[in-house]
N, C-alpha and C positions, 0 to 999 in steps of 0.2 A: 546684762553682759551679752554681746551680739554673738552669734554663731561664727562670724568671720574671726572674730577675736579668739574664739576657741580653738578655731582651725589652725591659726598660727600657734597657738600654745601646744596643741597636739603634734604639728609638725616638728617643733623645736623638741620635744620630748622623744620623738622617733629619732631626729638627728643626733640627740645624745647618746642614745643607745648605739647607734651604728659607730659614732665617732669614738665613743669612751668604752665600749665593751667589745667592739668588732662584731657585732650581730649583724647578720645579713638582713637586707630590707624585707625578704620574703618571710623572715621569722618576726620582724618588728609590726608589719601591717596586720590588722585584724580584719579587714574586709568591711569595715563599717565607717572608713574614711570618706569624706566628702571630696568632690572633685577638687576644690580649693586645695584642700589639705594634701591631697597626692601631688598636685602641681606643685606646691611649694617644697614638698619632701624630695620628690624626684628632682626637680629644678636645681634645689640646693647641692644635691650630690652631683649632678651632671656638671656642674659649674664650681664645685667646691673649691678648686685649687685657686682660681681667680678671686672668687668671693672672699676666701680666708685671706689671701695676701692684702686685699684692700682693707680687710677689718683690722688685721694685725698691724698694719702700718699705722692705723688710727686709735688703736687701743692703749698703747704705752706699756702695758704690762700683761701677760696671760691671765685669766681668770682661773680660778682654783677648779679642781676637777670636779668638786660636789656642784660646781655652777656651770657645767657644760651645757645644760639646758638653756641656760641665759646666752652662752655662745652661739647655741643652736638658733635662738630666737634671733640674734643679729644676723646670722646668716639669712634666715627667713625674710628679714628685712632689707638686706643688702640684695638679695634676689629680686625682690619686688622693684627696688630703686633700679637695678641695673638690666633686669632683663624681662620686665612685664610692663604692661601700659598702664598699670595701676598709678594714679597720680601719687606724686611724691608726698604730699601733707596726708593723704589717707594711709598710705603705706607705713608712713612713721607713726602715726597717730594709734592704728590699730595694733601694730606691733609693739607699741610702748605699753598699750593697753594690757597686751598678752601678758605681762609681767604679773598681773594679777592672779590669773587662773594657773600660773606656774608657782604661785606662792612665793615671788620673789618681788614684792613691791619696791623693795630697796634698790632694784636694778633699773627702776624706771629711768631715772636721771642719766645713767651710763648709757642705757640703749638709746635714749633720745639725743645724747649728745655725739656718740658714735655715728649713727645714721645721719644726724644733720650734717655733720662734716662729710659724709660720704654722697649726700644728696647733691646732684648736679656735678660732682667732681669727676674727672675723667682718669683712668689709671695712669700712675706715673711710675718711674723707675723705683721709686721708693716703697711701692706697694709690694715689691718682692725681695726681701732684705738677706734671707737664708739661701746659701749655695744651692744652686739647681732650682731655687723656686721661681725664678723668672721663667725659664722653660716649663716648669709645670704648670705656673699660671697662664701661660701663653697657649699650652697645648691642652690644657684640662687632664692632664695624666701625671701619675707619680713619676718621678725622673727614672727609676729602675725599669719600669714599663715602657717608658717613651724610648729608653737607650735598647731595649731589646727590639721593638718594632722597627727602630731606624736600622739597626744591624741586620735583621732578618728579612725586612722588605725595604731594601734601600731605594727601590723605584716606585713604592707605593706609601711609603711611611706618612708622608704629609697627608695623603688621601685618606688612609686608615684613620689618623689621629683626628681628622675632621669628621670622618663618619660614625666613629665611635661617640661623638657628642651630639648626634642628632637624636631624635626621637624615632623609637623603633616602629616598623609597620605593623598592622594588625592583619593577619592572614588566616583563613578558615580552611579546613580540609572538609569537603563535603563527604557525609557519609552515606556512600553509594548502596549500602544495603537498606536504607532508609528512603532516599530520595534521589532522583537523578540530579547531575550537576546543573544542568539546563533548568530544571524546574525551580532548584533552589536559587539560582541566580535571578529567575523571574520573579520568586517570592521577595528577595532582598529589593528589587527595583519597586514592586508593588509597596512595600513598607518605606520606600524614598530613602533606600541606603543604597549609596553610590558605590561601585566596585568595579574592579578590573580582572581578568582572568590572568593566570600565569602559566607556567610551563606544562603543568599536568591538568588533565580534564576536570579533576576534582578540586582544583586550588582556586581560592578566591582571594583577593587583596582588597581590603576596605579602604576607600578614600579617606575615610576619616574614622579613626579607632573610636568605639564606644563599649560600653559593657557587654559581654558576651549573653548575658542572661537577657536583655533586651532586643536581640535579635531574634527574627522569625525562626521558630522550630527548635529554639534551645532546649526546652523540656522534651520536646518530642526526638531528640538526639538525632537531627539532622545535620548537624556539624562538630566539629571540633577545633579549637583554637591551636594552630600549629605553624610554627616558621615555615616557609617556603623550602629553606635548606633541609628542615628535618623532614619534609615530604619527599624532596628528592632522594634522601638516603632510604625511606621507606619504599620508592619506586624501584631503586637498585636493589633492595632486599627480593623483591617479588621477582626480579629477572633471574636470581638464582635458585629459585624453589619450584618444585611441581607437586601434584597432588601426593599425599602419603607421607611427606618429609616430617622428620621430628626436628623441632625448632626450640633452640633455648635463647630467651630474652634475658641475659644475665644481670643487668642492672635496670630493671623493667619500669619502675614507677618514674613519672606518672603515667606512662602508658601509650604516648603518642605514637611511635612507631611500631609497637605491637598492635595497636588497634587499626592502624593504616594497613597492615599485613592482614589483618583478619577481614579487612573490607575487600580484599582483593579475589574473594571468591574461591579460593583454594580450599582443598581439604586437608588441613594440616594438623599434626599432633604439637601444641605449643605449651610451652611451660614459661611461666613468668616468675623470675627469681629477684629477690630484692632482700637487702639486709634491714631495711626499715619497716617495722610494723605501721608506722604512721603514715608512711607513702603508700604502702600497699592499701590501706583504709581508703586513701584519695583515689588510687587506681581503681579499686572495686566501686566507688561512687561513679566515675567516669564511665566505666565499663557497663553500669546498669543504665545510666541516661543514654548510651549509645546502642544499647542493646547487644552487647558481646557477653557470652558466657561460655564461649566454647574453648577454653584454655584451663590449665592447672596453675595454681598458685602456690610458691614456695618461698617461706620467709628464712632465709640462710646468708652466710657470708660468703660471697662467691670466690673469695681468695681461697677457701677451705672445702666447699661444699664437694661431695664426691659422687654426685649422681642422683638418679640411675642415667647412665648414657648408653650407648654413644648417641650423638645427635649430628644429623645431617647439614645442620646450618647453626651457628652461633653468633647472635649479635651482642658484641661487648660495647654498650654505649657508656663508655667509662667516666666516673667522676673525675672532675678536672678544674682547672682554675677559673673557667668561664669567662676568659678574655675575649671570646668570640661574641659574647652576649653583652656588651657594656651599654648597648643602646636601651636595653630592657632592664639590665641591672647596673645602674652607675654606681651602686654601692660597692661593687667590685673594685673599680679603681680607687677608692679610699681605703679598703681595708684588706685587699689582698697584699701578699708579701712573696719575695722570692723564696723564702724558706716553705712557704705553703705550697707554691709551685712544685719544688722538688720533693716536698712529701706526696703530692698527687701523683708525681711521674713514678715513684717507687710504688704506689699502690697500684698503678695502671699496669705496671711490670708485673706485680704479684697475680693481678686478676687474669692477665693475659697468659702467663704460664700455668696456672690451675685449670683455667677453661680449656686451654688447647688439649688437654688430656681427656676432654669428654666429648672431643671431636671426631667423627668417624674419618678414617682413612679416606682420602679421595674428595672430601668435602671442604666447606669454606667457612670462615670465621671473619665476620666484619667488625673491625676495631674503628670505633669512632669517638670523637671529642667535640665540645664546643670550645676549642681552644686555638687561639693564633699562634702558639708558641712551639717550636721545634722541641723543646725539652719534653713535651707531652705528646708529641705527635711523631714526627719521623724519627727521632732518636729513641724512643720506645720501641718502635717497630724494628729499627735497625739493630738495636742491642738484642732483641729476642731472635731475630734471624740469624745474628752471630753465634747464638749457643744452640738453636735448634735446626739439625740438619734435615728434618723433614718439613719445612716451613719454604714457601714460594709466595711471590707477589703476584697477583692478577691485574691486569689494566683497569683503569676506571676512566671514563669520559662522560663528563655532565655537561649540561647546557649552561654552566657559570662556573666560575672558579678558574684553578690552575692545578697542573700536574706537580707534584713533588716527587723527591727522589723514590718514595716508597708508595705514596698515596695521593690524595687529592685534596686541595684545600679550597673551600668555598670561604668569601670575604664580605665583611660588612659594607664594603665598597660598593656592591651591588645592592641597590635600595631594597630588594625584596628579600634579601637573605641574611642571616646571622653568619658568625664565622664558624664553620664546620670543617672538621679534619676527617678523612675516612681512608682506610686502607683495607683492601681485601687479601686475606691470607689463606693460601690453599695448603691443605695437608697432603702431602705427596703419599701415594698408595704404599 
């Protein structure tokens, strides 16, 4: 049995877990996937709504829940036919053969028949029969999210929807405690890795993504993978601090903004707080590779943690819907619901209220999310300001993005950045 057949079966199992259980792709992937398996898995989720519409129009009746892996396999086949250069006969034959490692040999005829109907066919109105499914198939977004983006970004909605369906860029933050940015860019050129600089001296954008461990200086800690938007947040933080400041990173893992701050050369007293022991282990591993040890780690719930305070600066990089990161996490389009967004907003409010007590008067809290939705961004900040007489807003201006009523929104329509929101809240003396 060929490896490519197994890759298709593995991608089908991954899709079944995402679609059937709502498991995030980060928790599905095990790090041992081949490039083909990753391409098929990510591609099927990125274009799930159009692929599903095309399949459902040709299936006749839905498959049983226990056969969701077979449906995932048909998505894999449809993606190859509609979105890759793999010859149709090879895509169909290899996908049909993958019913055997799935232990569903009875499905071979069904998969073969559906994919042969689909091969060479262009999408038709019949491919989207459910209310709202035509818009979902055309935009590759669930109807609720498409409506939100159209409502909140009427001038940019089409561009946002298109940008969310693109592949994410791969950007690096050069660790200036280990190597100068110019020297690292030279090392990349010596290794035939093409890259371009960005807004910050330590920022590098690869022209073609590749595994981080294959890049020069990975084991030596010369760089970390971090979105340019996240790096701009870290740069903004550095402008708020001076030697001797006590800093709390309240939802710290996996540590990108924390480590960027530690690389600024300031003498800071930093506490990294996170509720997840697993994520803190990952943070510790990255810290060891980058050579960062000058911070304290606390495992606790930031909605209840009592200190010790006060802190001169608090970073609240709040858990959120992730709707600004759909290029990197296309599974979010498939599994996220409006109810989950509402729950995230409630959690964000609880975090903000508790952490505000730990901030020294006259100092600043930076609230940020990787969401595009006002429900998690400006509305959370507005509600907090309405009940806190001691809070004010400091202005923000970054080289990309746009001002909002209370903060700043970076957008994935800028090719280098994900969608990041941030607001600077000052605690009045």
